N, C-alpha and C positions, 0 to 999 in steps of 0.2 A: 719163322727162322728171318735175321736180318744181315745174314753173310753175303746174301748177293746184290745188295745195293750198296751204291760206288758213294761216298761221302762224299756232300757238295757242301756241307756245310762248315767246315774249317776251311781255312787259307792258309794253314799254317802245316800240314802233313797232308798233302793232297792223295799220298798214296795209302795212305787206308783204305781198306776196302769194307767197311763197316759202318753204316749209318743208320737213320732211322726213317720213315716216311709216313705221309701222313693219309696213311692206306686205310679205308675204312674196315676194311676186312680183317685188319690184326685189331681193332679198336672193339675193346668188352660193349658189349651194350649196358649193363649195369655196375656199377663199380659204388661198393659201400666201404668207410672207415670202421671197421670191427672192432669191438673191445679188444685190449691189449692184455695178455696173461703178465703177471708178475714184472710190471716194468719195473726197472732197477734205478729208477730217483723218482722223485715223487716231488712238486713244489719249485721255488727256486726260478730263476727265471733264463727258458731256455733259449740260445742265443741264435741256434740255427738248426736245420732239421727239415722233415718234410710230414706234413699233417696227413695222420693214416687217412686214407682215401687216393692220395697223391698217386698217378702212374708213373712208372720208371721203365723205359726201354730195355729190355734184356734178350737173350739169346734168343729167350723161347716167345718173346712178343711182349707185349706191357703187363706189366706185374703191379696190383697194389702193393706200395712199398710195405706195407706190414707182412707182407707175404714171402719177402724176400730172407734169404737166408745166408751164411757164412758159404762160400764156395759156387754162389749163383754166379753169371756173368753177366755184367752190364754194359751197357752200349755207352763207351765215354765219347767227350769232343773229340781229344785228343789222340787216344791209344787203343781205338778199337773196342773190343770184347776184355773186359779185365774184371778178373774174381773179385768179387766181395772177402773181405775181410772181418769183418765183424759188422753186428746188426745192433744197435742199440735203441731200446724201447723208454719213453720218458713219459712222466704226465704233469702238463701245463695248469694247476690249477689257476681258476681265476678269483677266486675267495668271492663265491658269489655272484659276480659281476663287476665288482669290485677294481680289477686291473686297470692300472695308467693307462690313458692312453697310448701312451708311447710304445707299449708293448703290446699291442692290438695287433692282430691279424692285418692281411693286405688283403683283400677280396680282388683277384683278378677276373672280369668278365669273359665270355667266352671268345679265342680270338685276340684277345688285350695282348698277349706277347707270343701266340701262334699254339696256345693251349688250346685242345679242341674240346675243353668242355672247361665250365667255372670252378676255379681252383681257389685255395689259401696260402698264402706264404705268410711265415714269421717275418717280422720287421728286419732281425738283424740275419736273416738268410742269404748269402753271396750268390748274387745273379749276375750273369755274363751276359752283357750288352754288347751290339754293335753298333759303332757310331762313327762317321765320316767325320766328326768335331773330335772325337776319341784321338783317329789317327794322327789328325793335325795336331794335338796340343801334347798329345804322349807319344807318337809314333808308332801305335799297335791300335787297329780297328777295335780290337777286342778289351773291354775293361768290367773290372767286377765294381759291381754296386750294392751296398744293402738293399734289399727288396724297400726300405722304408721311403728311398730316393724316388722309388716309381708313383709315389700316392699321386694321384691327379693326373697321371699319364694314360693315356687312352680309356677310360673309365674305370681306372684302378684305386679303390678307396678303402680306407680302414672300416673294420667292422669290430662292433663287440663281439668275442668269443662268447661262448656258453658257459657251462660251470665248469668243463675241463677240457682242454685238449690232447689230444693222443699224438705223440711226436715220436719220429723214428730217425736216427741218425745214421748215416752209412758212413762205413770205414772202409779204405785201400790203404795200400802200402806208401802211396802216395795220393797230395791232392788229385781229386778229379773233378772233371765237370761231366755229369751227367743230365740225360733226357727226361723232361717230366713233363705229363701231360700233353704230348706232343713235342713243340719245337723250344720249350723253355729249358734254359742252360743253367741249371745249379749247381754250385760248388758243395764239392764234400769232401773236409778237412781231415788228414788223416793223423792230425796232433790229438791230445787227450782231452784240452780245455773244450769241451763241447757244451758243457752248461756253466753260466754265468750266475753268478750271485748279485750284479751290481751293473749299473748303467756300462760303466768303467771299465768293468770286465767284459763287456759284451763288445766295447770297442777295439778289443786286442784279438777275437777272433777271426779268423779267415786271412790272416797277414802272410802267410807265407805259402804262396802261390806261384805258378807259375807267370800270372795275369797280374796286371799291376792292379791293385785294390783300391780303390778312391774315398778317402776319407768322406763323411757324411755330406759336407759341404760342397765339395766338388762333385760331388755324384748329384746331388740337388740339380746341381747347374748343369750339368750333363745333361739330365734327362730333362730340364726347362730346354735347354737348347734345342734336343731333340724335336722334344713338342714345339717350337716355335718353327723349324724348319718344316714339320709333317704341314704347319698349317699357313705355310706360304710365307713365313717372316725370314728376317736376314739377322738370325741370332748371334751377340757377341758373346764370347767364352775366353775365358782365360788360364791358363793351367792352375794358376793361385787361389781359382774360385773367388776372385774379385772382380 
């Protein structure tokens, strides 16, 4: 149970009494992405969602995303425990390995973003990142970037997917940010536009959020600035992305 851990991750609502911990006693020894039964969508371009096998922090501990059900209480970044409204399953077919590189998932090595194990993220999944540069530019240290912007940061790289990816979309009554595989913060949108059919559609996902969602160019620039800062450089960034 997570109730007795005080939230130290968010500077927005320090009175929240729920959080997650990097405690190994709550961490599953083995995690597998199991086959999904009767997914309700097939093909198309999945803009966001979690690939089967991703662990999500819940009231009962870490659970594989494909094992979650409506009504399960999930640990959120801002609002403590929040019940799931809906869980949707999808298959992302890669057409025998011919999926365009722009839609390849990103592989996060262990600890790249505080994740306890290697994981995959879809390129348009919104990730909440904390940065002094974001606070300087946008007045908030927490901003959302598409996972594609993380390429090259802390060893994060694109990988060619297998024949098929199993994807789960978590829905709440409003947008929430949840903990995945440790301290990776992923946005879950409450709206209905969770499957996109074109790159233009993908850009429209994740806009209705309490956090600023950076356009692709600004997201890449911010992550680049974070890389330079960690390497000891003095990057120059601007809100315009230029």
